[in-house]
C-alpha positions in Angstrom: 0.2 0.1 0.2 1.1 0.6 0.3 -0.2 2.0 0.4 -0.3 3.4 0.5 -0.6 7.2 3.1 1.4 9.7 5.0 0.9 12.1 7.8 -0.8 14.8 6.6 0.2 13.6 2.8 -1.7 10.2 2.6 -4.7 9.0 4.0 -4.9 4.8 5.2 -7.8 3.2 3.6 -7.4 -0.1 3.7 -9.1 -1.5 6.8 -11.7 -1.2 9.1 -11.0 0.1 12.5 -7.7 0.6 14.2 -5.6 -2.5 15.3 -3.4 -2.4 18.6 -0.9 -5.0 19.0 1.5 -5.5 22.1 3.7 -8.0 21.3 4.3 -9.4 24.7 2.6 -7.4 28.1 3.8 -4.0 29.0 4.7 -2.8 32.1 1.4 -1.0 32.7 2.6 1.9 30.2 5.9 2.9 32.2 8.0 3.4 29.4 11.1 3.8 31.1 14.1 1.7 31.4 17.7 1.8 32.6 20.9 -0.5 32.7 19.9 -2.5 35.7 17.4 -4.7 33.6 14.2 -2.7 33.9 11.9 -3.4 31.1 12.3 -0.5 28.0 9.1 -0.2 26.4 9.3 0.9 22.6 5.6 2.1 21.4 5.5 2.3 17.5 2.4 4.2 15.8 2.6 3.0 11.9 0.7 3.5 8.7 1.2 0.7 6.8 -1.3 -2.0 7.1 0.1 -4.4 4.6 3.3 -4.5 7.0 1.2 -4.9 10.1 1.7 -8.9 10.4 5.1 -9.4 9.5 5.9 -6.5 12.2 4.6 -8.0 14.6 6.3 -11.2 13.7 9.6 -9.2 13.4 9.1 -7.4 17.0 8.5 -10.8 18.7 11.3 -12.1 17.4 13.6 -8.9 18.1 11.9 -9.2 21.9 13.0 -12.7 22.3 16.4 -11.6 22.0 16.4 -9.0 24.2 14.1 -9.8 26.8 14.4 -6.7 28.5 12.6 -4.8 25.8 9.0 -4.7 25.4 7.6 -3.6 21.3 4.3 -2.4 21.3 2.8 -1.7 17.7 -0.4 0.2 16.9 -1.3 0.1 13.1 -4.1 2.7 11.6 -6.6 1.6 9.2 -10.2 2.3 8.5 -10.3 5.5 6.4 -8.3 7.3 9.5 -6.0 10.0 8.6 -2.8 9.1 9.8 -1.5 12.6 10.1 -4.9 13.7 12.5 -4.5 10.3 14.5 -0.4 11.1 14.9 -1.2 14.2 16.0 -4.1 13.4 18.6 -1.5 10.7 19.7 0.9 13.5 20.7 -1.6 15.6 22.2 -3.4 13.0 24.3 0.3 12.6 26.3 0.4 9.4 24.5 3.6 9.9 22.2 5.0 6.8 20.4 8.7 6.5 20.2 8.8 5.2 16.5 6.0 6.8 14.2 6.3 8.1 10.3 6.9 10.9 8.4 6.8 11.2 4.5 8.7 13.8 3.3 10.0 17.5 3.2 6.5 19.0 4.6 6.1 16.4 7.5 9.8 17.0 8.1 9.2 20.8 9.0 5.8 20.1 10.4 7.5 17.7 13.1 10.7 19.0 13.6 10.8 20.1 16.8 9.9 16.0 17.4 12.4 14.7 15.2 15.7 12.7 16.4 18.5 13.0 14.3 19.7 10.0 12.6 22.6 10.8 10.9 24.9 8.8 13.0 23.0 5.3 12.7 25.1 2.5 11.0 22.7 1.9 8.0 22.9 5.6 6.4 25.9 5.0 4.6 24.3 2.1 3.2 20.9 3.8 1.9 20.7 3.9 -1.7 21.1 7.3 -3.3 18.4 9.7 -3.5 16.5 7.8 -0.8 17.3 10.1 2.0 16.8 13.8 0.5 13.0 13.8 1.2 14.0 13.7 4.9 17.8 15.6 4.9 17.9 19.3 5.9 21.1 20.9 7.1 20.2 20.1 10.5 20.7 16.3 10.2 18.5 12.8 8.6 15.2 12.5 10.0 13.9 9.2 9.0 14.8 5.8 7.8 13.3 4.5 4.7 10.7 2.2 5.0 11.4 0.2 1.2 11.2 1.3 -1.9 7.7 0.7 -4.1 6.8 1.8 -7.7 3.3 1.8 -9.2 1.6 1.8 -12.6 -0.8 -0.6 -14.1 -1.3 -3.7 -12.7 -2.2 -6.4 -15.6 -3.8 -9.5 -15.4 -0.8 -11.6 -18.3 -3.2 -14.5 -19.1 -6.0 -11.7 -20.3 -3.6 -10.0 -22.2 -2.0 -13.3 -23.9 -6.1 -14.5 -24.5 -6.4 -10.9 -26.1 -3.7 -11.5 -28.2 -1.9 -8.5 -26.6 2.0 -8.7 -26.4 2.8 -6.5 -23.2 6.1 -5.7 -24.1 4.9 -3.7 -27.1 3.4 -1.0 -24.9 5.7 1.4 -24.0 4.1 5.0 -25.0 0.3 6.3 -24.6 -0.9 5.2 -27.9 0.1 1.3 -27.2 -1.6 1.7 -24.2 -4.4 3.1 -25.7 -4.6 0.5 -28.5 -4.8 -2.4 -26.0 -7.2 -0.8 -23.9 -9.7 -0.8 -27.1 -8.7 -4.0 -28.0 -9.4 -5.5 -24.2 -12.7 -3.5 -24.9 -14.2 -4.9 -28.1 -13.3 -8.7 -26.5 -14.9 -8.4 -23.5 -17.5 -11.0 -23.6 -15.1 -13.2 -25.3 -12.4 -12.8 -22.2 -15.0 -13.1 -19.5 -14.3 -9.5 -17.9 -16.7 -6.6 -17.1 -14.7 -3.7 -18.1 -10.8 -3.4 -18.7 -10.0 -1.1 -15.6 -11.6 -1.0 -12.2 -10.7 2.4 -10.9 -11.0 3.6 -7.5 -12.5 7.2 -7.7 -13.1 7.1 -3.9 -9.6 6.7 -2.7 -8.1 10.1 -3.2 -4.8 9.5 -2.6 -4.9 7.0 -6.3 -5.6 10.1 -7.9 -4.7 13.1 -6.0 -1.4 11.9 -5.2 -0.3 8.7 -7.5 -2.3 9.7 -10.8 -1.4 13.4 -10.5 2.1 12.6 -9.9 2.9 11.2 -13.1 2.3 14.8 -14.2 3.9 16.8 -11.7 6.9 14.5 -11.4 7.8 15.6 -15.0 7.3 19.4 -13.9 9.8 19.0 -10.5 12.5 16.6 -10.7 11.9 15.6 -7.1 9.9 16.0 -4.3 11.9 18.5 -2.5 11.4 20.8 -5.7 7.9 20.4 -5.4 8.2 21.3 -1.9 10.0 24.6 -2.3 7.9 25.8 -5.6 5.9 28.9 -5.0 3.7 28.4 -7.6 2.3 25.1 -9.9 2.0 25.4 -14.0 0.6 22.3 -14.5 2.3 22.2 -17.5 1.1 18.4 -18.6 -2.5 18.8 -17.3 -3.8 17.6 -20.6 -1.9 14.5 -21.3 -2.9 13.8 -17.5 -6.5 14.5 -18.3 -6.2 11.5 -21.4 -4.6 9.0 -18.6 -7.5 9.6 -16.6 -10.0 9.4 -19.4 -8.4 6.5 -20.4 -9.2 4.9 -17.1 -12.7 6.4 -16.0 -14.1 6.1 -20.1 -13.3 2.3 -19.6 -13.8 1.5 -15.9 -16.3 -0.8 -14.3 -19.1 1.5 -13.5 -21.2 0.2 -10.3 -24.6 1.9 -11.6 -23.3 2.2 -15.2 -22.5 5.8 -15.1 -19.3 7.6 -14.7 -20.1 9.2 -11.7 -20.6 5.7 -10.1 -17.0 5.2 -10.1 -16.5 7.4 -7.1 -18.1 4.5 -5.2 -15.1 2.0 -6.1 -13.0 1.6 -3.3 -9.5 0.0 -2.8 -11.2 -3.4 -1.5 -13.2 -3.4 -5.0 -10.6 -2.6 -7.0 -8.2 -4.7 -5.8 -10.4 -7.8 -4.1 -13.5 -7.5 -5.7 -12.7 -6.8 -9.4 -9.2 -7.4 -9.9 -8.3 -11.0 -7.8 -11.4 -12.2 -9.4 -10.3 -12.0 -13.0 -13.3 -9.4 -13.5 -10.9 -6.6 -14.8 -7.9 -6.8 -16.6 -6.1 -4.1 -15.6 -5.5 -1.9 -12.1 -3.7 1.3 -11.2 -1.8 0.3 -8.3 1.3 -0.7 -6.9 3.6 -3.6 -6.0 2.4 -3.4 -2.3 -1.3 -4.6 -3.6 0.6 -8.5 -4.4 -0.1 -9.8 -0.8 -3.8 -8.5 -1.1 -4.6 -10.0 -4.6 -2.4 -13.6 -3.8 -5.1 -13.7 -0.8 -7.7 -13.9 -3.2 -6.5 -15.9 -6.1 -3.0 -16.8 -6.1 -2.8 -17.7 -9.6 -3.7 -14.0 -10.8 -1.1 -12.7 -8.4 1.4 -14.6 -10.0 0.3 -14.2 -13.2 0.3 -10.3 -12.7 2.8 -8.0 -14.6 3.1 -3.7 -14.2 2.8 -1.7 -17.4 4.0 1.9 -17.5 2.0 5.1 -16.5 2.7 7.3 -20.3 2.6 10.8 -20.0 1.8 11.1 -24.0 4.8 12.7 -25.7 6.5 13.7 -22.1 7.8 10.2 -20.5 5.8 7.3 -22.2 8.1 3.8 -21.1 8.6 4.4 -17.0 6.7 3.9 -13.8 6.9 5.8 -10.5 9.5 4.8 -8.0 9.9 6.0 -4.6 10.1 5.7 -0.8 6.7 5.6 0.5 7.1 6.6 4.1 10.0 6.8 6.7 10.4 6.1 10.1 11.1 8.1 12.7 11.8 8.3 16.2 10.5 10.8 19.3 13.7 12.6 20.5 11.8 13.8 23.7 11.7 9.9 24.7 14.1 8.7 27.3 17.4 7.9 26.0 17.0 4.2 26.9 13.8 4.3 24.6 15.4 6.0 22.2 18.8 3.5 22.0 16.1 0.8 21.7 14.0 1.7 18.7 17.3 2.5 17.0 18.8 -0.7 17.6 15.8 -2.6 16.4 15.4 -0.4 13.3 19.1 -1.1 12.5 18.6 -5.1 13.4 15.6 -5.5 10.8 17.1 -3.8 8.5 20.7 -5.1 8.5 21.1 -8.5 10.2 21.0 -11.2 8.5 18.0 -12.4 10.3 15.9 -9.1 9.7 17.3 -8.8 6.0 15.5 -12.4 4.9 12.1 -11.1 6.6 12.2 -7.8 5.4 12.5 -10.3 1.9 10.4 -13.1 2.3 7.6 -11.6 5.5 7.7 -8.1 4.7 7.7 -8.3 0.9 9.6 -5.4 0.4 11.9 -3.7 -2.3 14.8 -2.4 0.2 16.2 0.8 -0.1 19.5 -0.3 1.0 22.6 -1.9 -0.4 23.7 -5.2 1.2 20.3 -7.1 -0.3 22.4 -8.5 -3.4 22.6 -12.1 -2.9 20.1 -14.6 -4.7 18.0 -15.1 -1.5 17.6 -11.7 -0.9 16.0 -10.7 -4.0 12.2 -10.2 -4.2 10.2 -13.2 -4.7 6.7 -12.2 -6.0 6.4 -10.9 -9.7 5.2 -7.5 -8.9 8.1 -6.4 -6.7 10.4 -7.8 -9.6 9.1 -5.5 -12.0 9.4 -2.9 -9.9 13.3 -3.5 -9.3 13.2 -4.0 -13.2 12.0 -0.8 -14.0 14.8 0.8 -11.6 17.6 -1.3 -12.8 17.0 0.4 -16.2 16.3 3.6 -15.0 13.0 4.0 -16.3 11.5 5.7 -13.3 9.8 8.5 -12.3 10.1 10.4 -8.9 7.5 10.7 -6.3 6.7 14.1 -6.3 3.6 13.7 -4.1 6.3 13.8 -1.2 6.5 17.6 -2.0 2.7 18.5 -2.1 1.8 21.1 0.4 -0.2 19.4 3.0 -3.4 17.5 2.3 -3.5 19.3 -0.9 -3.3 16.4 -3.5 -6.5 14.8 -1.7 -8.4 16.9 -0.4 -8.2 19.4 -3.1 -6.8 17.7 -6.6 -8.1 14.5 -5.3 -11.9 15.9 -4.0 -11.9 17.6 -7.5 -10.9 14.7 -9.8 -14.4 13.4 -8.1 -16.0 16.2 -9.1 -14.9 15.8 -12.5 -15.6 12.3 -13.1 -19.6 13.1 -11.8 -19.4 15.8 -14.0 -19.6 18.7 -11.8 -16.6 20.3 -12.8 -14.7 21.0 -15.5 -11.3 20.3 -16.0 -10.5 23.7 -16.9 -11.6 24.4 -13.5 -10.0 21.7 -12.1 -6.4 22.7 -13.2 -7.3 26.5 -12.2 -8.3 25.7 -8.9 -5.1 23.5 -8.4 -3.0 26.2 -9.7 -4.8 28.6 -7.2 -4.8 26.6 -4.0 -0.9 25.5 -4.5 -0.1 28.9 -4.6 -1.9 30.0 -1.7 -0.6 26.9 0.5 2.9 28.4 -0.4 2.3 31.8 0.8 
């Protein structure tokens, strides 16, 4: 998910409810610890629903090795705004030891709570470009979760039956031709529509889809964060990509506006994973959800580019979805335990195997070069292939104004889909509100 959803930038929209897990019994909420062997409690407040089970497993393994440390994990879900939930957590006095931030805006918003991680051993192992969004003159304030990429996930079997070679889809025109071919053969292929497009999920539209245009206007999330105005240079090309999906999407009541009722679960679990559609705009984090419904479809899925016509047509957006940060106001014992846990998870031999096999992550660090540490699922393997072949676009949405992508553009795309807003007005409002947020 992965996504999926950052602080003031992203919204968690996958599970219903909030999951709170204490991996072992706590000591009554006392988060103190010392060299005498008293319990040290590390509270983790994290957003990534897909990583919940793996994180709990890793915490238990670490606790078994470190019996004086308890790790409590709280995972937010059910449509809650992670940023709002985190702010509430701090305001209530229940400050976590480890929490998540997304990029430059979050570094600014939470600057008074972020521990400098510059001296941590994993810093020199991070891939180029993965720390820029959380680095300032004062230090490095986040540890990358992983790398993720998204594009058009497609069903290889359906494409083969339709006589479409996915290797030829390297431009907008070839994608459009494939979509029209699939649409013309729907009955023969046994599909309801070409796409399932989750208009309800404003992070899919206002963050990820919009990023395809803005990643060609700005070179990085940091450059976007520093930009005082938005030209929206490629808005027409973005409209083409949006229209292609929505015109050939599953419509619950037969009208385009009903796309706004399609959520992530319907898109991935009810439509794509059951073979009722051929494609979905989503990322490698969706693999586990697909596999949970239909392992055969999951194993026979790939990722096509998200082509911006005439601009960049053979690439997918790849980036770091979220960072681990440590609360600088916690006790030294807690902070030391938190740092040690994260370092162990990402750099120890045992931790690395869990990162690959349990988390299904594409690592953001060196040291995973051996064959046994390569991505196991086909979607992650394809994202890594795009990255290795330098066919990627940056995640500029990490530098959007707080809440702007979802609450402004995502909401306006819903209005565009139901016919209550013109594209021209959407573009003007995006430009206006960006400038207002940057004043």
